[in-house]
N, C-alpha and C positions, 0 to 999 in steps of 0.2 A: 553506487551501493547497490546495492541491492535494494529491493523494495521492502526490506524488513523493518519492523519497529522493534528495537531491542529494549529489554528491561521490563520489569513489572512495577507495580506501585511501590514508590518509595525507593527501592533498590539501594539500600545503604545510605541514601541521601535523605532519609526520612526526617532527620532533625537538623539538617544543614542550617547553619546560621544561628543555632540556638544560643551560642555564646557571643553573639555579635555585640553585646553591650560592653564586653571587655572589662578591664579592671576599673574603668571609670564609673561603673554603675554602683550606686550606693544602695545598701539595704534600707528599706523603708523605716525612717525614724532613727536608725542606728548610727548615723554618721554625725559629725560635728555640725553644730548650728551654723547658719550663714548670717553675716552681718552686712549692713549697708555702709555707705561711706561715713556715716555718723556713728558707727559702731553699734547700731541697734539691730537686734535680731529680726529676721524676717522669715516668713514661711514656717511658722512654728509647728504646723502639723506635719505628719509623715510626708517625706518627699515622694513625689509621684514616681510610680514604677517606670521602668524603661519603656514599657509598651504605651505609656500615656504621654511620653515626651512629644513635644512639637516636632514637626518635620525637620526644622532647622537643627534639632539636636540629634537627629538620627544619622546613621552612617551615610557617607557621601561616596562610597565606592560601589562598583558593580561586582558582585560575586561572579567568578568566571563561568560557572555552570549556568547560572541564571542569565548571564550575558549571552551565552551561546543560544539558549532558548529564545531570548528576545530577538536576536539577529535572525534566527530561523523564521519566527513569526513575521518579522519585517520583510524578509525576502519573499515569503509566500504572499503577503498582502500587497507589497509594493512592486514586486518584480514578476509576479505570477509564477514564482518558482515552485518546485516540488520539494517538500520537506525531506523526503528520503534521499534526495540528491544533495541538498544543502547541508544537512546535519552532519554527515561524516566529515566533510571538509572543514566545517567550523570547529568540530571537536579536535581535529588535528591542528588547526590554526592556533587554537588556544591551549594546546598541549594538555588536555584534560586526562586525568588518570581514569581507570576503569570505573571507580565509584562515582566520580563527578560526571563521567560520560553517561552512566546509567541515569543519574539524576536529571541531566539536561535532556536526555531522550524522553523520559517519562513526562517531564514538564512541558516540553515543546509539543510532543505528540498528544498528550492529554488535553492541553489547552486548545489545540487545533481541532481535535476530535469532538470536544464538547462545546465548541464555540457557540452554537445556537442556544443551548441551555444556559450557558454562562451569560450570554448577552441578554437573555430574558431576565435573569437575576439582576444584572447590572442596571437594566432599564428601570427597575424598582428602586435603585439606590442612587441614581444620578439625576440631577435636577434639570437635565436638558436631554433632547434626543441624542442617542448614541452617535448618530451620523454627524452631529455637531462637534464631537470630540476630535482632537488631533488623533489620527490613526495610530501614531506611536503610543500615545497615552492609553488608548483603548487596548492595544496589545499588552502593555504593561499591566493593566487592570485584569485582563484575562489570565495572565500568568499568576497574578496574586490570587485570583479566585480559585484557580486550580490547586494551588498550594493550600489554601484555607479549607477547601471543601472535599478534596479528593486525594490528598497526599498526607503522609504523617509528619507534616511540618508544623511545629508549634506556631500558634497564631502570632506571637510577638516576633518570631523570626520571619514569618511570611510578610508581615507588615513592614518591619524594619528593612529587610532586604529588597522588597519591591520598591519602597520609597528611595532607598539608596541607589538602586538601579536607575530609577527615573532621574534622580539628581545627577547621576554620572553621565548618562547618555542622552537625556532629553533636555534637562535643565531644571533649575530650582523652582520655576514657576508652577508646574503641575503637582508639586509634592503635596501641598495641602489638600488638593482635590483627591489625589490617589489615596492619601491617608484617610480622609473622611469617608470615602466610598468603601474602601476595604473594611473599615470598622463596622459599617452597616452590614456588609456581607458576613463578617465574622460573628455577628450577633446570633446567627442561626446555623444549624447544620444543613447538609445537603438535603436530607429527607424532609426537613421542615420547609425549605425553599421549594422543593418539588411539590409538596402538598399544597402550598399557597398558589403556585403557578397553575396547577390543574384543578383547583377548587371550582366546582360547579360545571366543569367541562364534560359534556356527554359524548363527544365525538372520539371514538377509540383511536383514530389516526392522529388526532391532535394531541391527545394525552400521551401516546407512545412517542410522538415526535419530540415532546418536551422531556419526557423521562429518559429517553435513550438517545437524545441528541442527534436526530436525523431530521432533515427537512420533511415536512408532511407529505410532499409528493413522492418522496422515496419510500416512505413507509407504505403508502398505497401501492407503489410499484412492486415492492417486495412481497406484499400480500398476493398480488396478482401472479407474481412469478412462482410462488410456492404452489398455488393451485394449478397453474399451467404445466408444471412439471410433476404433478401427481403427489404433492405433499400436503398435509393438512395445514390450513391457514393458522391453526393454533400454535404452530411453530414460530410465528413471527417474533415473539418475545425472545426466544432462544437465538434467532438469527440476528436480531438487533444487538443483543448482548455480545454475541460472537464478533460482530463488527467492531465493538468497542474494546475487545480484549487485545492486549499487546501480542502480536503474532510471534511465534517462535521462528527463528531463522532456519530456512530449509537449504540444505546443500545437496549437490549431486556430483558424483565423480563421473566424468565422461567415460562411457563404456570402452574398455580396451585401451584407454589412454591415461586415466586418472586413478587415484586411490584415496580412500577416506582415512587411511591410517593416521596421517598427521592430524586431521581434524578430530578423530576419536581420541587421540592422545592428548588433545587440548581440551577435552571435556565434552565434545559432541557425543550424541548417542545415535545408534543406528535407527533409521526411519522404519516405520512399521507398515507403510503403504506401498512402497515401491523399491525395487532392487537398486542398490548403489546410491541410496539417499541417506542423509543424516540430519539430525536436528541439533541446533546449537542455541545456547542461551544468549549468544551475542558476543560482545567483545570486539576487538579489532581483528576481524578475519583477514584483513589485508596483510597481516604479518605472517600468515601461513604461505610457505613457498608454493604449495599446490594451488592455492587460490591466485597468487600472483602470476603463476605460469598459465593459468586458465584451464588446467586439467581438472580442477575442482571448482565448481561454480555455485553461487547463490541463486537458487531458483525454486519457486514455489512448487510443492509436490503436485499440485493440479496441473501445472504446465508440463512437468515431467511425464505425468500420466497420459495427457493427450498426445504428446509427441511420440511416446512409445506405442500408443494405440494405432496411430497412423502407420508406423513401421511394421506393426504386427497384423494389420488388416489383410484379409485374403483377397488376392487379385485373381482375375481370370486370365488364362493364358493368352499371349499375344504373339503375333507374327513380327518378331523383332527385325527381321531382314527388311520387311516392307516399311518399317518405321525408322530405320537407321538414319535416313537422310535428315529427318527432323529432330532426332534425339540428340540433345547437347552432350558432348563428350563421348559420343558413340565411337569416334575414331580411336580413342584411348581405351575404351571399355565397352566394346560392342555387345557383350553378353550380359552386362550388368544392368540393373535398373537405373533410371534417371528420376531424381526427386526434385521437387520445387518447393521452396518456402516463399510464398508470394508477397507476404508483408513481413519481412524478416526483422526489421529494426525493433529494438536495439541489438538483437542477436542471441538471446538466451535459448530459445527453442531451436534456432538454426545450429547452434553449437552442439546441442544434444543430437539433433538429426544428423549432423555431419559425422559425429562419432559413430552413430548407429549405421550410417551409410558406409563408413570405412570398414566396419566389421562385416558388412553384407556384400562388399564389392560393388556398391552403388556409387553414383555421383550426386552431388547436390548443387543446385543453382539457388542462390539466395537473392531475392529482389527487394530493393528498398528505394523509394522515390527520393528521399531527402539525402543529399550528398553527405552531410555530417553524420547522419545516422547510418548510412552505408559504410562509413569508416568504422563505426562502432561494430557493425556486423563483421567486417573483416577482422577486427581485433578479437572479437568473440570466437571466430573460427580459426584463429591463428594456431591453436593447439592441435588442430586436426591437420593431417597431411595435406599439403597444398594441392596435390593432384586429385583430391577428392571433391573439392568445392571451388566455386567461383561466385563472384558477387556482381549483380547487375544493378545499375542505378537508373531507375526509370519507373514509369507509371505502371503499376500492377494490372490496371485495367486493359493494357495493351498487349500483355504477354500472351493471352489466349489467341489473339489474331496473328501475332508475329510467330508464335511457335505452337501451332495447333496440334493436338494429339501427340505431344512430344514427351510427356512425362507419365511415369507409372504411379507415382504418389505425389499429391499436392497438399500442402498445408496452407490454408487461407485463414490466418488469425487476424480478423478484420478489426479496423479501428472501431471502438465502441464506447459506450458511456462509462465503462469501468465500475459499474455498480457492484461487481463481484469482488473488487479489491479495495473496498472502503476501509478495511482494517489496516491495510498497508499504506494507504495514501489518505491520511486523516483529513487533509484539506479538501479532497475532491468532492466530498458530499455537499460542501457549501458552494462549490463552483458550478456544479452541473444544474441543468434545468430540464423540464420536460421537452423543451424545444430541441435539445440535443438528440433525443430519440428520433424525432421526425427528420432532423437534418442528416443524421448518419444513415438512415434507412436506404436511400438510393445508392450511396457509395457501397454499402455492404452488399447489396444485390449485384451491383456491377462487378465487384471483385469476385464474388462467388461465380458469376457467369463466366468471367475470364478464366477462373480456375477450372471450371467444367469444360471449357473449350480447350484448355491446355492439357488436360489429362487424356490419355489414350483409351480407346475402348477396352474395357476390362480393368482399367485402373481405378484408383480410389482418391477422392478428395475428402480431406478433413476440414469441416467448417467449424471454426472455434471462435468463441467470444469470452471475454472476462466479464460477462454480464449474464444474469439469469432472466432478464426481462424478455417476455415473449415477442415483443416488437423487434428485438435484435436476434432472436434465436429461432424459435419454431416457425414464426411467421415468414422469415426470410427463406428458410429451408422449404417450407410448404409452397411458397411462390415458385421456387425453382423446379420442384417436382411436378407442379401442376402444368408448367409450360413446356415440359419436355417428357417424351415417352421413353427415352433411352437411359433413364436414371432409376436407381433403386437404393433404398436406405438399408444399410447393414445395421445389425444390432449393436449399437455403440456401447450399451451397458455391458453386454457380454464380452466385448473386446477389452473394455477397461478392466473387468474382472480378471481376464486372462493375463494382463500385464501387471496386475497388482499382486502384492504379497498376500496370499490367503483368499483373495477374491471376496465376494460378498459385499461389495461396496453399496449395493442398493441405489445406484445412481441412474439406472436406466428407466425410461418412461416412453412408451410408444416408439421404440427403437432409437430415440436420441438419449443423451445422457447429460445429467446436470450434477456437478459437485457442489457442496455447500460448506461454508465455514463452520456451522453449528453441528454438522453431521460428520464431515470428513476432515475437519481442521485444515482445509485447503481454501484457496480463493474459489469463488463461485464460477468455475469454468464450465462452459457449455461445449458439448461435442456432438456433431452429427457426421457420420461416415457415409458418403454418397459414392456408390460405384456406378461408373458409366457402363451400360450394358454393351456387349459386343453385337 
């Protein structure tokens, strides 16, 4: 899929299951009296409402939309899967219609996104440490909490359907526990729970972590990131809220190859930030022929902007004849530029670069170390004429030594913590740790050094991360500039403005550029454009 989270709160499924009691539910006191074997009346008082029935009297089936959400949470927790990859497949597998697909998306993404806050609430309602619960039971509880506290699902439906889901896919044993715990949760609204959880807490980071469902270390990291990129730390609340908003699906028509007409006819609207982009409210985009053919792709606008910025950056003139022996594809296109995508998998930016290269008479080499991801890169590039691109399967750290000074433009979109894509990957905030920043730093520097060795004098390297953290952005770039005298920073903010519609992104700071979810409605993409001096 795409990395998009479709749907907003409720999305037509706001009262799903509200009629789950069916015809068998009696109105309180209005039905006939019940008698025992001796003919005596029993339970003279009003009959219990459906919401008070014991778990054994509740539904025993799993609602398909809730079942999809449960399967997504189980895959994420048990298989280390990514929700944005699992969810579309499960929606198709269970043949959900648009309404149910929207409900399943909001339920699964919402439960994953707010997991930390929900677990803090559940810890107040469960009589044992959460780690002692069966993981499947805990996932079912999280789904129930999200319905009760964050969706427009009636409490009786949330309780009944969650217990029914558990009985159907986990077993009858946990039903009483799930029923009792969710009743405790339902006794208060979300605001009341949050007030209780933060009562007496003076640490702003801890309060924000609970209120906005981010690990405390990420709240601190994002505060540091705002300051490092020249924005006021007071924007932290807006940034955390933007991370929790369901993102709109971004589309791009490959320049010279694709068209947005079909998407626009299906309800998408033209994008406001970059040429050839559109915004979609979701649905099954795979039914569009332009998407199936690969000429229109799902891609965050931030990714589109940084790819276009590399293609637009100004180069210094080069002696192509002297470099021809090293330039890949020079025999077919000796006068054109040679471009490199050093970390190409899974291929989104490579496809856009390939289309731009095709328009410019350039060639593109896409490198990816993992064979299965290299296949994805080839698939992504399949819509681009085959004489324009090639795919290399190998370690990107070796390209600079194997093909020195061979490329005019190099994109190095390094592996990173992904702190800039938390809204699209709701589970990632709970998987990451501060250790990831330290572990990834050496690899990021090695890949940038390889890119700088692979670019020819006068050429440009675009260093890109989907993270705003200074340890992965400005610190890496500063290290490279400090160690070499033949490098200069271009004004990345100005180049982004030039390739955007209308300009004025206000993304630049000290010649680097940082996009933000709460400012630009994009992933938090970082861009530095480094030119190798002649």
